[in-house]
N, C-alpha and C positions, 0 to 999 in steps of 0.2 A: 650354625652359629648364632644366627641369626633369631635365633629360637631359646636358644641360652643366656640372650643379650635379654631378651623383654621379660623372661622369668625372674634375670637380677634386680632389671627394674621395678618388678611390680614388687616383690622382697623390700627394697630402702626405703625406708622411714625417715619423710623430708621434716615432718615439721618439727622436732629440734632446731636441721640447719635454717631452718625459713622463719624462725624466731629468736635465735643471735640473729640472722643478717635483720631483724627490724626494729632489735634490740641497738645495733651498730648504727643504725640510719638515723635515729632516735638522738642517739650524743652527740652524733656526728652535727645534725639539724640545733641541737641546745647548746652546741660549742658555736656552733656561727653564731649564731640570734647574741650570743654573752660577746661575741668577739661584737657584729654588731653596734651591740648600747653600749660598748665599750669607747667605739670611735666616736658614738655619737656626743656621746658623753665631752671627749676630749676636743671635740666639734666646738660644742658647745659652752666650753670650760676661756678655750680658748679665743670663741666669739667674745664672750664678757667682760676676760680680761681690757681684749684690746678696750672695746665699748669705756668701760670703767679709765682707764688711762686717758682714752681722748677724750672723753667729757672735764675729768682732771684739769687737762691741759691747759682747753678753753675756759675752766672757769679760773685757773690760775694767770689767765693772758687777761681776761677781760678786766680780774681786776685789778693788778699791776695797769693796767690804762686807765681804767677809772682812774686810779688813784693818779699817777701822772698830769692825767689835765686837772684832777682837783689842784695839787700843789703850783702845776700851771697858770693855774687862771688864779690862784695867793698871787703867785710873783706877779702878775700882771699887775695887780694892783697894790702890790706892796707899801705904796709911794702911797697911798691914798686909804682916808678911813674907809677900812671897808671892816664889818661884822663878821670875824669868820664865824662864829656861831650862828648868825641867822645867816647867812650866806651856805656856808651848811645842811641846817634846817630847808632853803628851798631848795636845792640840788636833792634832798631825800625823799620830800612833799612830791615833786616832781617822777623821780625814781619809785617810788613808792607804789604814784599813784599809777603809770606806765605799765611797772613789770615786779609788783609785788612785794613782799615781804621781802629781806636779805638786805636794804639801803638805808639802816637806821644813821643815823650823826654818828654815834660808836661805830657802827662796821664803818663808814663812808670815811673816819679818821683813821681806824685800821687799815685799809687800802692807801692813801696818801704812809702810812708810816713803813706801809709793805712794799714801797714803789724807793721811799727813801732810804729807806736799809738793805733794799738789793735795786740796785737803782741801771743794774746791768742785768734785763730779761735773761739771758741765756745765762748768766749764774746761777738762775732758778732751777732745782733735781725736780726732773717729773718721774721722780717714786716718788714725793711729798706730797700731800694732799694740802688742802686749804684751811683743811682745820689743824693739822702738822704743826704749819706756817703762821699761824694764832699762835697758838701754844712762842715757840720760840721766837713771836716779839714783845713777847711778855720779859723777854732777857736783855737790859741794856748792852750788861758787857757783849763787846764781838767776838771777844777767844770764845766766850763762856758759850754763848749760841754756834756757835758753828761748832763749835765739840759737840753737841746735842744734834746739829746737825746733819752732820758725817756719821753720826753712827745708828742713828734715825735710820738712813740713808743704808750705812755696813750690814745691822743687822737686819733693817726689815721693821722697827718698830711700828704698830698700832701709837696711834696716837693716846691713850690710854698708858701703855705702854713710857710710852715718850713724857708723861706726865710723872708717872710712877717714876722716872730714874730721874727726875731732876726733883723730884720732893724728896728723893733720897740722899740726895747731897756728892751724887756719882760724880762731878767734876771734879765740886770742892775733897771728895775722899783720895780723889789721883793723884790729884797737887801736891796733896798733903802724905801720900807715900814713898817710902823713900826705894829707890834702886826702880829698874827696869825691869826686871824678875818681877818684886811686887808689884808696880803700876799692870802688867799683866797678867796678872793671877787673880785684882781685882777686878780688872775691867772681865778678865774671864766668867769671874763668878753672873760677877753682874745681869751679862749678856745668858748667864743658862735660863733656862727655863721659860725666854721675854713671851709675849704675845705677842705674835704674828703680825703684820698687815695684812688684811687680806682684801682681795674686789670688790667684795659684799660690803664691806663698808663704805667704801664711798661710794657705790651705787643707793644704801643705806644716810647718808651722811645729810642731816639736816637741811646742811648749806646747799648738797647738789640740789636740794626739793625746793625751793626759795632759787638759783641760779636758774632751775630750768623751767622756771612758775607751772611745776606738778603741785597738788594740796598734799601735804602728808601725811602717810597712811598711818594717822595716830587715833587712840582711844577714844572720843571727847570728856568722857565724865569715866566714873572709876567703879563704877555700880548703876543696876538700875534704880535706886532710891537716889541715886545725885542725879539721873537725868530726871526726874520726876518732879524735884526739889528746885532745880533750875528751869523749867517748863514752868511752875508753880510760878517763880519770883518773873521770869521774863513777863509773862502772860498780867501778873498783878502793878506791875513800873508801867507797861506801857498804859492800862488800863488805868492808870490812877489819874492819867490827866494833869499834868505839874509838867511836863516838858522836858521827861523822859523820851529819847531813840537808844534803839538797839544796838550797839556794832557790832556785837558776835560771844561765840563760848568760844573757849578754848585758845585765844588768843595769845603770838608767841612775844615772849621777851627774850631778849641774847641779850645776856650777860657777861663778860669778861669767855666766849666760848663756848660755853653752855643756855643749854635753853630751856627754857620755860614756858609757860600757860597759864591766863589768867583764867581763872574758872570762866565770869562774864564780865563782860566792859558794857557802859552804859554811856551815855554824852547829853547832859541837861544842857540843854537850849537856856530855858533863862538862864543860868549860874553861871553858863558858858564854860562849865568841868565835866573834865571825867570821873565816873564814881564805877569803880572798881570791887568787887566782888567775888568771894573767895567764897565757896560753899565747902564745910568738913565735916563729914559722917562720924567725928570726934569730936571727945572733947575741948574747951578753948586752951591750947598750950602759947610757951610764949613764940616757940616755932614759927606759929602760922601769925603772928602779929613782924614777926622780924622781916617774913616772907613779904608779907603784904605790902609793908611799906617800904621793901627793896623795889615792888612794881611801880609801888607810887613815887619816888624817886625819878625810876624810871620814865616815868610818862612823864613827869615833868621838863627835864633835861632833853628827848628826847620826840615826846610824841607833841605835848601843847606847840599850839599857837601860842603866836606872841599876846596876844589880846586873853586868851585861853585863862580861869585863872585855877589854883591849886586844885590838885585830882585829890579824890577821896576814898576812901576802901572802904566796903564792910564785909564785914569775917561773920561767916551765917556757920555760928556749932550745931548740930541737931548728932543725938545719939538714943536708945531708946525710953528713957531715965528722963534728959530734960533736955531743951535745948535755949539758945543763948546769942545774941547777936551785941558785936563789938564795932561802932567806931575804930579805924586805922586815920588819923589826921593827918601823914608824912611830916608836913614843914609849917603847915595852918597852924595857926593860932587857933586856943578853944575862944576866943572870943568873936573871934570873925567864924567862926564854924557855926554857934551859938548865936547868930545876930540873923544873919543872913543863910548859910547853909537851911539847917534847921525846917525853913519856911518849906524845905522844896524835898528834904530828903525825909523820909516815911521814919515814920520811931520806933523805936527797938522793938515795941509792944508788938506794935502792927506786922514787921516783918517775921518776929515771933511765933505769931498766928496762921500765918499762910506756908510756913513750913511747920507747924507740928499739924493742919488739917491732913497737908502728905502726910508725914508720920499717923497721923490715927488712920487714913485710912490705908498706908502702907502694912504698919503692924499687924493690924488688923485682918488680911487678907492673911498674913504672916499663922497668924492662930487657926484661925480658921483651917489653912490648910492641917498644920498640927490635930489639930481636932479631929479633922477628915482620916492624916492616919495611925490615928493612935486606934486597939484594939480595944473595942468593949469592952 
């Protein structure tokens, strides 16, 4: 019997069985790894949600309390002659010096309005971000604001979706619609395909970067050519020896909860004035003039000290065919600019020559590359 068993054993080919076993083991290992990766994803997403909501809650609490302190300070001295804009500028200057951007005069006014609109902190919704509340605070009608606030929470609207619904006059359309059935149908259509708020929206919000004192991860300039122009203009003005001090590139300007950036900002200590420079790699457009005048108004009201003169702007427009420079004076009279500022501000021809030097070098490199790449 033993002999027959051994003979049977020797005749069996075990390779297919072993191969099937290896395939099964590999499949089990792959499934196990996918399960582990799925669990890790779930852990990370859950943690990110918690971090985002914790940051958001702290930010709302801080800004509400800052608004409360400003209101209480102003109430304390309401019977005395207190210059509100001056006091806010002093507070803004101190906070900006110690905690960075995010505490401009307009933002401090917004924090005060935040406190006055929601005097009971516990009524704030932790489902909404500071950016949501900045949009809601632009609505003066309390019933209308309450409607959009509740719908933002219920439908989990992103900030962009909230703005879109306000611009579409959803509240007014609902009020004008007849009957509950029509109202429900209109609301369901409005909620269809909404852009949903995500935790990453909070973590990527510029307000959060300001709040945490973390530099925002933004592109300094739109192209390498703009970067070369910025470096050349900076070098030229600092070497000019007419009182120019470099403040920085891509300086933030926040207007109506929208973040903009000024390409270059200088301060001229002789003129006691800020000089804002916008560099465009296109021809001059009215939109460019409108934007820099908006920046000038912001600097005049939010950044200037009391003994500073009005800021001025320079738009430097470049393309391969032509270069132009235009002055933007904001509210400054042409007569004052011509008699005082022109002594220290470089003229258009000087700025154009600096830009042309960069363009000639830049496009020369590009032409050389094209010649090398082209077939003989």
